[in-house]
TITOR-223762 format. One line per 2 residues: for each residue z, y, x of C-alpha. Coordinates in Angstrom, 1 decimal, m for minus. Layout:
% TITOR-223762
Z/Y/X ~ ...;
This chain:
% TITOR-223762
0.0/0.0/0.0 ~ m0.2/2.3/3.0;
m3.4/3.9/1.7 ~ m2.3/4.0/m1.9;
m2.2/7.4/m3.7 ~ 1.4/8.5/m4.4;
2.5/9.0/m8.1 ~ 5.1/11.1/m9.8;
6.8/8.6/m12.0 ~ 7.7/4.8/m11.4;
6.6/3.8/m15.0 ~ 4.3/5.5/m17.6;
5.4/6.5/m21.0 ~ 2.9/4.3/m22.7;
4.0/1.1/m20.9 ~ 4.9/m1.5/m23.5;
5.2/m4.7/m21.4 ~ 5.2/m8.1/m22.8;
5.2/m11.6/m21.4 ~ 2.0/m12.4/m23.3;
m0.1/m9.5/m21.8 ~ m2.4/m10.2/m18.9;
m3.7/m13.1/m16.8 ~ m1.0/m15.2/m15.1;
m0.9/m14.9/m11.3 ~ m2.1/m18.0/m9.5;
0.6/m17.4/m6.9 ~ 3.7/m15.5/m8.1;
5.4/m15.8/m4.8 ~ 4.5/m12.3/m3.5;
5.5/m10.8/m6.9 ~ 8.9/m12.4/m6.8;
9.6/m11.6/m3.3 ~ 8.7/m7.9/m3.7;
10.7/m7.5/m6.9 ~ 13.8/m8.9/m5.4;
13.3/m6.4/m2.5 ~ 13.0/m3.5/m4.9;
16.4/m4.6/m6.4 ~ 17.9/m3.6/m3.1;
16.3/m0.3/m3.2 ~ 18.0/0.5/m6.6;
21.3/0.5/m4.7 ~ 20.5/3.9/m3.6;
17.6/4.9/m5.8 ~ 18.8/4.9/m9.5;
15.5/6.6/m10.5 ~ 13.7/3.3/m10.2;
16.3/1.1/m11.9 ~ 14.6/1.1/m15.2;
11.1/0.2/m13.9 ~ 12.7/m2.6/m11.6;
14.7/m3.9/m14.5 ~ 11.4/m4.2/m16.5;
9.4/m6.2/m13.9 ~ 12.4/m8.4/m13.1;
12.2/m9.6/m16.8 ~ 8.8/m11.3/m15.9;
9.8/m13.3/m12.8 ~ 9.2/m16.6/m14.4;
5.5/m16.1/m15.4 ~ 4.2/m12.8/m14.0;
0.7/m11.5/m14.8 ~ m1.7/m9.1/m13.3;
m0.5/m6.4/m15.6 ~ 3.1/m6.8/m14.4;
1.8/m6.9/m10.8 ~ 0.2/m3.5/m11.5;
3.5/m2.1/m12.5 ~ 5.1/m3.3/m9.3;
2.5/m1.6/m7.3 ~ 2.9/1.6/m9.3;
6.6/1.6/m8.3 ~ 5.6/1.3/m4.6;
3.1/4.3/m5.2 ~ 6.1/6.2/m6.6;
8.3/5.3/m3.8 ~ 5.6/6.3/m1.3;
5.6/9.8/m2.7 ~ 9.4/10.1/m2.7;
10.4/8.3/0.5 ~ 12.6/11.0/1.6;
14.6/11.3/m1.6 ~ 18.3/10.3/m1.5;
21.6/10.5/m3.3 ~ 23.3/13.9/m2.4;
27.1/13.4/m2.0 ~ 29.3/16.4/m1.7;
32.9/17.4/m1.3 ~ 34.4/18.7/m4.4;
37.8/19.6/m5.8 ~ 36.9/17.8/m9.0;
38.2/14.3/m9.3 ~ 37.2/13.7/m12.9;
35.2/10.7/m14.2 ~ 32.3/11.4/m16.5;
29.9/8.9/m17.9 ~ 26.6/9.1/m19.9;
25.6/6.1/m22.0 ~ 22.2/5.6/m23.8;
20.1/2.8/m25.3 ~ 16.4/2.4/m26.3;
16.8/0.3/m29.5 ~ 14.7/m2.9/m29.9;
12.2/m1.7/m27.1 ~ 11.2/m5.3/m26.0;
8.1/m6.3/m28.1 ~ 8.8/m10.0/m27.4;
12.4/m10.4/m28.7 ~ 13.3/m6.9/m30.1;
16.2/m6.6/m27.8 ~ 17.3/m3.2/m26.6;
17.6/m1.6/m23.2 ~ 20.9/0.1/m22.3;
21.9/2.2/m19.3 ~ 24.8/4.3/m18.0;
25.5/6.8/m15.4 ~ 29.1/7.5/m14.0;
30.0/10.6/m11.9 ~ 33.1/11.1/m9.9;
33.2/15.0/m9.9 ~ 29.5/16.1/m9.2;
28.7/12.8/m7.5 ~ 26.9/9.7/m9.1;
28.8/6.6/m8.0 ~ 27.8/4.0/m10.6;
24.8/3.3/m12.7 ~ 23.0/0.4/m14.4;
19.8/m0.3/m16.5 ~ 19.8/m3.7/m18.3;
18.4/m5.5/m21.2 ~ 21.0/m6.4/m23.8;
21.7/m10.1/m24.2 ~ 21.2/m10.2/m28.0;
19.1/m8.3/m30.5 ~ 20.9/m5.5/m32.5;
20.4/m5.2/m36.3 ~ 20.9/m1.4/m36.0;
20.6/1.4/m33.4 ~ 24.3/2.1/m33.9;
25.2/m1.4/m32.9 ~ 23.0/m1.2/m29.8;
24.5/2.1/m28.9 ~ 28.0/0.8/m29.3;
27.1/m2.2/m27.0 ~ 26.0/0.4/m24.4;
29.5/2.1/m24.8 ~ 31.1/m1.1/m24.2;
29.3/m1.7/m20.9 ~ 30.0/1.9/m19.7;
33.7/1.6/m20.8 ~ 34.1/m1.7/m18.8;
32.7/0.0/m15.8 ~ 34.9/3.1/m16.2;
37.9/0.8/m16.6 ~ 37.2/m0.9/m13.4;
36.6/2.4/m11.6 ~ 39.8/3.7/m12.9;
41.7/0.8/m11.4 ~ 39.9/1.0/m8.0;
40.7/4.7/m7.8 ~ 44.2/4.1/m8.6;
44.5/1.6/m5.8 ~ 42.9/4.1/m3.5;
45.6/6.7/m4.4 ~ 43.2/9.0/m6.4;
44.8/10.5/m9.4 ~ 42.5/11.5/m12.2;
43.3/14.8/m13.8 ~ 42.5/13.5/m17.3;
41.0/10.5/m19.0 ~ 37.4/9.8/m18.4;
34.9/11.4/m20.8 ~ 31.9/9.2/m22.0;
28.9/11.0/m23.5 ~ 26.8/9.3/m26.2;
23.8/10.7/m28.1 ~ 24.4/8.4/m31.3;
26.6/10.1/m33.8 ~ 27.3/6.8/m35.5;
28.6/5.0/m32.4 ~ 30.7/8.1/m31.5;
32.4/8.0/m35.0 ~ 33.0/4.2/m34.7;
34.9/4.8/m31.4 ~ 37.5/7.0/m33.1;
37.5/5.9/m36.8 ~ 40.0/3.2/m37.6;
38.1/2.3/m40.8 ~ 35.9/m0.8/m40.4;
32.8/0.2/m42.6 ~ 31.1/m2.4/m44.6;
27.8/m1.6/m43.0 ~ 29.2/m2.3/m39.5;
30.8/m5.6/m40.3 ~ 28.3/m7.4/m38.2;
29.6/m5.8/m35.0 ~ 31.7/m8.3/m33.2;
35.4/m7.6/m32.9 ~ 35.7/m7.8/m29.2;
33.3/m4.6/m29.0 ~ 36.2/m2.5/m30.5;
38.2/m2.5/m27.4 ~ 36.4/0.9/m26.8;
38.3/2.2/m29.9 ~ 41.5/0.8/m28.6;
40.8/2.8/m25.3 ~ 40.3/6.0/m27.3;
43.4/5.5/m29.5 ~ 45.5/5.1/m26.2;
43.8/8.3/m24.8 ~ 42.6/6.4/m22.0;
39.0/7.4/m22.8 ~ 37.3/10.3/m24.5;
34.0/9.6/m26.4 ~ 32.0/12.7/m27.1;
28.6/13.3/m28.8 ~ 25.8/14.8/m26.8;
22.3/15.8/m27.9 ~ 19.4/13.7/m26.9;
17.9/16.5/m24.9 ~ 20.9/16.6/m22.8;
21.3/12.9/m22.4 ~ 20.9/12.2/m18.5;
21.0/8.4/m19.1 ~ 17.5/8.6/m20.6;
16.1/8.0/m17.2 ~ 17.5/4.4/m17.3;
16.3/3.4/m20.6 ~ 12.7/4.3/m21.0;
9.5/5.8/m19.3 ~ 9.5/9.5/m19.3;
6.9/12.4/m18.7 ~ 6.6/13.6/m15.1;
8.4/17.0/m15.9 ~ 11.3/15.4/m17.8;
11.7/12.7/m15.3 ~ 11.8/15.1/m12.3;
14.4/17.3/m14.1 ~ 16.7/14.3/m14.9;
16.2/13.0/m11.3 ~ 17.6/16.2/m9.9;
20.5/16.1/m12.3 ~ 21.5/12.8/m10.7;
21.8/14.7/m7.3 ~ 18.8/12.6/m6.1;
17.3/15.2/m3.8 ~ 14.7/15.3/m0.9;
16.0/15.4/2.7 ~ 14.6/16.9/5.8;
12.3/14.3/7.7 ~ 14.5/14.8/10.7;
17.4/13.1/9.1 ~ 15.4/10.0/8.2;
13.4/9.2/11.1 ~ 10.4/7.0/10.5;
10.9/5.7/7.0 ~ 8.6/2.9/5.9;
8.3/0.5/2.8;
């Protein structure tokens, strides 16, 4: 891919990938090897987490269409080799999380894609983009599942920071752009229309009741976690990428960087 033309986003807004699209690769070894390598890149590049999560779903029987998306990710990385997470000193030691979901986004099984971002002060310290394990019968249920994943990570991070002697000034704040899921986290009434939500998901509400967690509504336009759940236009993608503190670095700090 040395001579490939760089591109501004790792996945297009019109990509609707299915395991039934395209011609199966005669030798999928290279596909699998490259996707596994890209998983390591996501440890420092959250901007490609969604795209890598998508191509990983087709490891069993990849097709030429899936291979084209893998090459698109490489083209994006080629144009952004010198981007990296910017970590800075800050007096703020608060935990803030953003949780989002793209409901029933998989055309094969109608499962949703969820994602979360967690900041310690201004610094991004944890993120995830993943396909939910079961299909959700409503957008509220899928959003609530995403809240559960983010809350689990926040709980672990609180414990870790406590062991490191870091005292949080207040309980973590979790931002969600689904008003129904936000209400469920604080409303003790179990509405009839949400009876299909499993009981174990409601530990989020227990956290809120004990004031160990704050769940607030945020508009879709301000939802940073969008970058982990769907393909975005170039302008919006670049804007959200900068909000993750994923910024370009001077070449002198990186040396000879190659894919």
